[in-house]
C-alpha positions as CSV (number, residue, x, y, z in Angstrom):
1,X,-117.8,61.1,-118.5
2,X,-115.1,63.6,-119.8
3,X,-111.6,63.2,-119.2
4,X,-110.3,64.9,-115.9
5,X,-107.7,67.5,-115.8
6,X,-105.1,65.6,-113.9
7,X,-105.4,62.3,-115.5
8,X,-101.9,60.8,-116.1
9,X,-100.6,62.6,-113.0
10,X,-99.1,60.3,-110.2
11,X,-98.9,61.5,-106.5
12,X,-97.0,59.5,-103.9
13,X,-98.6,60.4,-100.6
14,X,-96.4,59.9,-97.5
15,X,-98.7,62.4,-95.6
16,X,-100.8,61.2,-92.7
17,X,-103.9,62.7,-90.7
18,X,-105.7,65.3,-92.4
19,X,-103.8,68.4,-94.2
20,X,-101.7,66.6,-96.5
21,X,-104.3,63.7,-97.3
22,X,-106.9,66.5,-97.9
23,X,-104.6,67.8,-100.5
24,X,-104.2,64.4,-102.0
25,X,-108.0,63.8,-102.0
26,X,-108.6,66.9,-104.1
27,X,-106.0,66.0,-106.7
28,X,-107.5,62.5,-106.8
29,X,-110.9,64.0,-107.5
30,X,-109.5,66.0,-110.3
31,X,-108.1,62.8,-111.9
32,X,-104.7,62.1,-110.5
33,X,-103.6,58.6,-109.4
34,X,-102.9,59.2,-105.6
35,X,-101.0,56.4,-104.0
36,X,-100.6,56.3,-100.2
37,X,-97.3,55.0,-99.0
38,X,-97.8,53.5,-95.6
39,X,-96.4,51.5,-92.8
40,X,-97.1,47.7,-93.1
41,X,-98.4,47.8,-89.4
42,X,-100.9,50.3,-88.8
43,X,-100.6,52.4,-92.0
44,X,-101.6,56.1,-91.8
45,X,-102.4,57.0,-88.2
46,X,-105.6,58.6,-89.3
47,X,-107.0,54.8,-89.7
48,X,-107.2,54.8,-86.0
49,X,-108.4,58.2,-85.5
50,X,-112.2,57.9,-85.2
51,X,-114.4,60.9,-84.8
52,X,-117.7,60.1,-82.7
53,X,-116.3,56.4,-82.5
54,X,-117.3,55.7,-86.2
55,X,-115.6,52.8,-87.9
56,X,-116.1,51.0,-91.1
57,X,-114.3,47.6,-92.3
58,X,-111.6,48.2,-89.6
59,X,-110.8,51.9,-90.3
60,X,-112.1,54.9,-88.9
61,X,-114.9,56.7,-91.0
62,X,-112.7,59.9,-90.9
63,X,-110.0,57.9,-92.7
64,X,-112.5,56.7,-95.4
65,X,-113.7,60.2,-95.8
66,X,-110.4,61.8,-96.5
67,X,-108.8,59.0,-98.3
68,X,-111.3,57.8,-100.9
69,X,-110.4,57.4,-104.4
70,X,-106.8,56.7,-103.4
71,X,-104.6,53.4,-103.5
72,X,-102.0,52.0,-100.9
73,X,-98.6,50.8,-101.0
74,X,-97.1,49.6,-97.9
75,X,-93.5,49.7,-97.1
76,X,-91.2,50.1,-94.2
77,X,-89.0,52.9,-95.0
78,X,-86.4,51.7,-92.5
79,X,-85.9,48.3,-94.5
80,X,-83.4,48.8,-97.2
81,X,-85.5,46.6,-99.9
82,X,-88.7,48.4,-99.2
83,X,-86.8,51.7,-99.4
84,X,-85.4,50.8,-102.7
85,X,-88.9,49.8,-103.9
86,X,-90.2,53.2,-102.9
87,X,-87.5,55.1,-104.8
88,X,-88.4,53.2,-107.9
89,X,-91.8,54.6,-107.5
90,X,-90.4,58.0,-106.8
91,X,-88.3,57.9,-110.2
92,X,-91.6,57.7,-112.0
93,X,-94.0,60.0,-109.8
94,X,-95.1,63.5,-110.6
95,X,-95.7,64.6,-107.0
96,X,-94.5,63.5,-103.7
97,X,-95.9,64.8,-100.4
98,X,-95.1,64.0,-96.7
99,X,-95.8,65.7,-93.3
100,X,-93.1,64.0,-91.1
101,X,-91.5,66.0,-88.4
102,X,-88.6,68.2,-89.5
103,X,-85.5,66.0,-90.0
104,X,-86.9,62.5,-90.4
105,X,-87.0,62.4,-94.3
106,X,-83.4,63.6,-94.1
107,X,-82.4,60.6,-92.0
108,X,-84.4,58.2,-94.2
109,X,-82.7,59.7,-97.3
110,X,-86.0,61.0,-98.9
111,X,-85.3,64.8,-98.4
112,X,-85.9,67.1,-101.4
113,X,-82.1,67.2,-102.4
114,X,-81.9,63.3,-102.3
115,X,-85.3,62.7,-104.1
116,X,-84.2,65.4,-106.7
117,X,-81.4,63.0,-107.5
118,X,-83.7,60.2,-108.2
119,X,-86.4,62.5,-110.1
120,X,-85.0,66.0,-111.0
121,X,-88.4,67.2,-112.1
122,X,-90.6,66.1,-109.3
123,X,-92.9,68.3,-107.4
124,X,-92.0,67.7,-103.7
125,X,-94.5,68.8,-101.2
126,X,-93.9,69.1,-97.5
127,X,-96.4,70.1,-94.7
128,X,-95.2,71.2,-91.2
129,X,-96.9,72.6,-88.2
130,X,-95.1,75.9,-87.9
131,X,-92.3,75.8,-90.4
132,X,-88.8,74.3,-90.3
133,X,-87.0,77.3,-88.5
134,X,-87.8,79.0,-85.1
135,X,-88.7,78.0,-81.6
136,X,-91.7,76.3,-82.7
137,X,-90.1,74.0,-85.2
138,X,-90.8,70.9,-83.2
139,X,-94.0,72.0,-81.5
140,X,-96.9,69.3,-82.5
141,X,-98.5,70.2,-85.6
142,X,-102.1,69.7,-84.6
143,X,-105.2,71.6,-85.5
144,X,-106.4,72.8,-81.9
145,X,-102.7,74.0,-81.1
146,X,-102.3,75.9,-84.4
147,X,-105.7,77.6,-83.8
148,X,-104.7,78.4,-80.3
149,X,-101.5,80.1,-81.2
150,X,-102.8,82.0,-84.1
151,X,-105.2,84.3,-82.5
152,X,-108.2,82.7,-84.1
153,X,-109.8,81.6,-80.9
154,X,-110.5,85.3,-80.0
155,X,-112.7,85.8,-83.0
156,X,-115.7,83.6,-82.2
157,X,-118.0,83.6,-79.2
158,X,-119.1,86.6,-77.3
159,X,-117.0,89.3,-75.4
160,X,-117.0,87.6,-71.9
161,X,-116.7,84.1,-73.2
162,X,-113.1,82.3,-73.1
163,X,-111.2,81.7,-76.3
164,X,-113.5,79.7,-78.6
165,X,-112.0,77.2,-81.2
166,X,-113.5,76.7,-84.5
167,X,-115.8,73.7,-84.2
168,X,-114.0,72.0,-87.4
169,X,-110.3,71.1,-88.2
170,X,-110.1,74.5,-90.0
171,X,-106.2,74.7,-89.8
172,X,-105.9,71.4,-91.4
173,X,-108.5,72.0,-94.1
174,X,-107.1,75.4,-95.2
175,X,-103.5,74.0,-95.2
176,X,-104.7,71.4,-97.3
177,X,-106.3,73.6,-99.7
178,X,-103.2,75.9,-99.9
179,X,-101.1,72.8,-100.5
180,X,-103.3,71.5,-103.3
181,X,-103.1,75.0,-104.8
182,X,-99.2,75.0,-104.6
183,X,-98.9,71.5,-106.0
184,X,-100.9,72.4,-109.0
185,X,-99.1,75.6,-109.7
186,X,-95.7,73.7,-109.5
187,X,-97.2,71.1,-111.8
188,X,-98.2,73.7,-114.4
189,X,-94.7,75.0,-114.4
190,X,-93.2,71.4,-114.6
191,X,-95.4,70.9,-117.7
192,X,-94.3,74.1,-119.3
193,X,-90.5,74.2,-118.3
194,X,-89.7,70.7,-117.3
195,X,-88.5,71.6,-113.8
196,X,-89.5,70.6,-110.4
197,X,-90.0,72.3,-107.2
198,X,-90.2,72.1,-103.4
199,X,-93.6,73.3,-102.1
200,X,-93.9,74.1,-98.4
201,X,-97.0,74.9,-96.3
202,X,-97.6,75.1,-92.6
203,X,-100.7,75.0,-90.4
204,X,-99.5,78.3,-88.8
205,X,-99.1,80.3,-91.9
206,X,-102.2,78.8,-93.6
207,X,-104.2,79.8,-90.4
208,X,-102.8,83.3,-90.4
209,X,-103.5,83.7,-94.0
210,X,-107.2,82.7,-93.2
211,X,-107.2,85.7,-91.1
212,X,-105.7,88.3,-93.4
213,X,-108.7,90.5,-92.8
214,X,-108.5,90.7,-89.1
215,X,-104.6,90.8,-89.2
216,X,-104.4,93.6,-91.6
217,X,-106.9,95.6,-89.4
218,X,-104.7,94.9,-86.4
219,X,-101.5,95.9,-88.1
220,X,-103.0,99.2,-89.4
221,X,-104.7,100.5,-86.2
222,X,-101.7,100.7,-84.0
223,X,-102.2,97.1,-83.0
224,X,-105.5,97.3,-81.4
225,X,-106.9,93.9,-80.6
226,X,-110.0,92.7,-82.0
227,X,-113.0,93.2,-79.5
228,X,-115.9,90.7,-79.6
229,X,-119.4,92.2,-79.0
230,X,-120.9,91.3,-75.8
231,X,-124.0,89.6,-77.4
232,X,-124.4,88.0,-80.8
233,X,-121.0,88.3,-82.0
234,X,-120.2,86.9,-85.5
235,X,-117.4,89.1,-86.6
236,X,-115.4,91.3,-84.3
237,X,-114.5,93.7,-87.1
238,X,-118.1,94.2,-88.4
239,X,-120.7,96.5,-87.2
240,X,-124.5,95.7,-86.2
241,X,-126.6,94.0,-87.3
242,X,-124.0,91.2,-88.2
243,X,-124.9,88.2,-86.0
244,X,-127.2,85.4,-85.4
245,X,-130.4,86.1,-83.2
246,X,-132.9,84.2,-81.4
247,X,-136.5,84.3,-82.6
248,X,-139.6,83.0,-80.9
249,X,-139.2,79.6,-82.4
250,X,-135.7,79.4,-83.8
251,X,-132.7,81.7,-85.2
252,X,-132.2,84.1,-87.9
253,X,-128.9,85.3,-89.4
254,X,-128.6,89.0,-90.3
255,X,-125.8,90.2,-92.4
256,X,-124.5,93.5,-93.6
257,X,-127.1,96.2,-94.1
258,X,-128.6,99.5,-93.2
259,X,-129.7,99.6,-89.5
260,X,-132.3,102.3,-90.3
261,X,-133.7,100.4,-93.1
262,X,-133.8,97.2,-91.1
263,X,-135.9,99.0,-88.3
264,X,-138.3,100.2,-90.9
265,X,-138.8,96.7,-92.4
266,X,-139.2,95.1,-89.0
267,X,-141.4,97.9,-87.6
268,X,-138.8,98.6,-84.7
269,X,-138.9,102.2,-83.8
270,X,-135.9,101.8,-81.5
271,X,-133.7,101.2,-84.4
272,X,-134.8,104.0,-86.7
273,X,-132.8,106.5,-84.6
274,X,-129.5,105.0,-85.5
275,X,-127.5,106.3,-88.4
276,X,-125.7,103.8,-90.6
277,X,-122.4,105.2,-90.0
278,X,-122.9,104.4,-86.3
279,X,-123.4,100.6,-87.0
280,X,-120.0,99.9,-85.5
281,X,-119.5,102.6,-82.8
282,X,-122.9,101.9,-81.3
283,X,-123.2,98.1,-82.3
284,X,-123.8,97.1,-78.7
285,X,-126.9,98.9,-78.1
286,X,-128.2,98.1,-81.5
287,X,-127.5,94.4,-81.1
288,X,-129.3,94.4,-77.7
289,X,-132.4,96.0,-79.2
290,X,-132.5,93.5,-82.2
291,X,-131.9,90.6,-79.7
292,X,-134.9,91.6,-77.6
293,X,-137.1,92.5,-80.4
294,X,-136.6,89.5,-82.6
295,X,-137.9,87.0,-79.9
296,X,-141.1,88.5,-80.3
297,X,-142.2,86.4,-83.5
298,X,-141.1,83.6,-85.5
299,X,-138.2,83.2,-87.9
300,X,-140.7,82.6,-90.7
301,X,-142.3,85.9,-89.9
302,X,-139.1,88.1,-90.0
303,X,-137.9,86.3,-93.2
304,X,-141.3,87.0,-94.8
305,X,-140.6,90.8,-94.1
306,X,-136.8,90.9,-94.9
307,X,-136.4,88.8,-98.0
308,X,-138.9,90.6,-100.2
309,X,-137.1,93.8,-99.3
310,X,-133.8,92.4,-100.3
311,X,-132.2,92.6,-96.9
312,X,-129.5,90.0,-96.6
313,X,-130.8,87.4,-94.1
314,X,-131.3,83.7,-93.6
315,X,-132.7,81.0,-91.4
316,X,-130.4,78.9,-89.4
317,X,-130.4,75.2,-90.3
318,X,-128.8,72.1,-88.5
319,X,-127.6,69.2,-90.5
320,X,-131.1,67.5,-90.5
321,X,-132.8,70.6,-91.8
322,X,-130.1,71.2,-94.2
323,X,-130.1,67.8,-95.8
324,X,-133.8,67.8,-95.9
325,X,-133.8,71.1,-98.0
326,X,-134.3,71.0,-101.6
327,X,-131.6,73.5,-102.0
328,X,-129.2,70.9,-100.6
329,X,-130.7,67.9,-102.5
330,X,-130.3,69.6,-106.0
331,X,-126.5,69.6,-105.4
332,X,-126.3,65.9,-105.4
333,X,-123.4,66.4,-102.8
334,X,-123.6,63.0,-101.2
335,X,-122.0,59.8,-102.7
336,X,-121.4,56.1,-101.5
337,X,-118.0,54.7,-101.6
338,X,-117.5,50.9,-101.1
339,X,-114.7,48.4,-100.9
340,X,-114.9,45.1,-102.6
341,X,-116.8,43.5,-99.7
342,X,-119.4,46.1,-100.0
343,X,-118.6,47.8,-96.9
344,X,-118.6,51.4,-97.4
345,X,-119.5,54.9,-96.2
346,X,-121.9,57.8,-97.4
347,X,-119.8,60.8,-97.7
348,X,-119.4,64.2,-99.5
349,X,-118.3,64.6,-103.2
350,X,-115.7,67.0,-104.7
351,X,-117.1,70.5,-104.5
352,X,-115.6,71.3,-108.0
353,X,-117.5,71.0,-111.3
354,X,-115.6,70.7,-114.6
355,X,-117.7,71.7,-117.7
356,X,-120.8,71.2,-115.7
357,X,-119.8,67.8,-114.5
358,X,-120.0,66.7,-111.0
359,X,-117.0,64.9,-109.8
360,X,-117.8,61.6,-108.1
361,X,-115.9,58.3,-107.6
362,X,-117.2,55.1,-106.1
363,X,-113.6,54.1,-105.1
364,X,-113.3,53.7,-101.3
365,X,-110.3,54.3,-99.2
366,X,-107.9,51.4,-99.5
367,X,-106.8,48.8,-97.3
368,X,-103.0,48.9,-96.3
369,X,-100.9,47.6,-99.1
370,X,-103.8,46.9,-101.4
371,X,-101.9,48.0,-104.5
372,X,-98.4,46.4,-103.7
373,X,-98.7,43.6,-106.2
374,X,-100.3,45.6,-108.9
375,X,-97.3,48.1,-108.5
376,X,-94.7,45.5,-108.4
377,X,-93.8,46.2,-112.2
378,X,-93.6,50.0,-111.6
379,X,-96.0,53.1,-112.0
380,X,-96.3,53.2,-115.8
381,X,-97.7,49.7,-116.1
382,X,-99.9,50.1,-112.9
383,X,-101.5,53.4,-114.6
384,X,-101.9,51.8,-117.8
385,X,-103.8,48.8,-116.1
386,X,-106.1,51.0,-114.0
387,X,-106.9,53.5,-116.8
388,X,-108.3,50.5,-118.7
389,X,-110.2,49.0,-115.9
């Protein structure tokens, strides 16, 4: 295995739950040594946050998934001795991240200005819910709440349905992605100019950026709100046929394309009368025609007509159908991570390849304080020992 881009970089992760740890996961996958600094009792609160009540070796499977390939150092930040030990680690680290509520790190003495006195070139990363100013400063930074105030819930579902949240922790994940990007950019500058930086991201700003297309349309159309279609809505700013439609035995996804050409390929005379420039203005009747017409035959039948003609379309798979498909299997997207007792979980790998190399690691999420003894002599010696193992 060739060396990874971030080998030699050390990250101290005070972050909990998802957004910060998701960024840490990506840095770890790219070769960084990521050390979670956790409370001795309980650790990262995500250890107790179980999705679908799934647990492995005392920790939630969610924790295992987002904290694989990391180490753990336990410390009570209110204890002067533990705090001093943490400061010694900070003095040697390249990156430090946290997502504590505004003001907490100031009271502990680990705010950016204080940390900069310990390590002037450190890259200091901070995740918040809504930024450190304004009326939402102390509002809980939780994914569903961020989605709810961002306008995102009015983009999915059909016109007469209530606001519909995205079915994943999308605010956390996109914030973690932005966080990793910003930390990497600051690390590049640190390498070139030997100066540090304070990096800040928030759930709200990231979920707003994710909607740049819709917000830009809103801001440039006299603030007209997005309007979901009555049926088969998939994107309130795109015309027909864009959406997912039921067939006789399943579903089919139709992307952007000529409505007239679609009518010709399917043999649907009712569609042929519509001009392509009418695809947005008359998307309701077009979608209604398609919704009724496509139930007359199977998904496979419609795909056999559309795909050879180069029309953008796809079958619609669930997780079982996806993981059984050769297109998924060829990606080798799963990996097994295990602790020293053999208990582990099957999860996903890093989606990035470096020089064609698939990035996998068998190192499971750590137990609380697992690396305390190894870190007793500092980060430099710890990195030297782990690089040889």
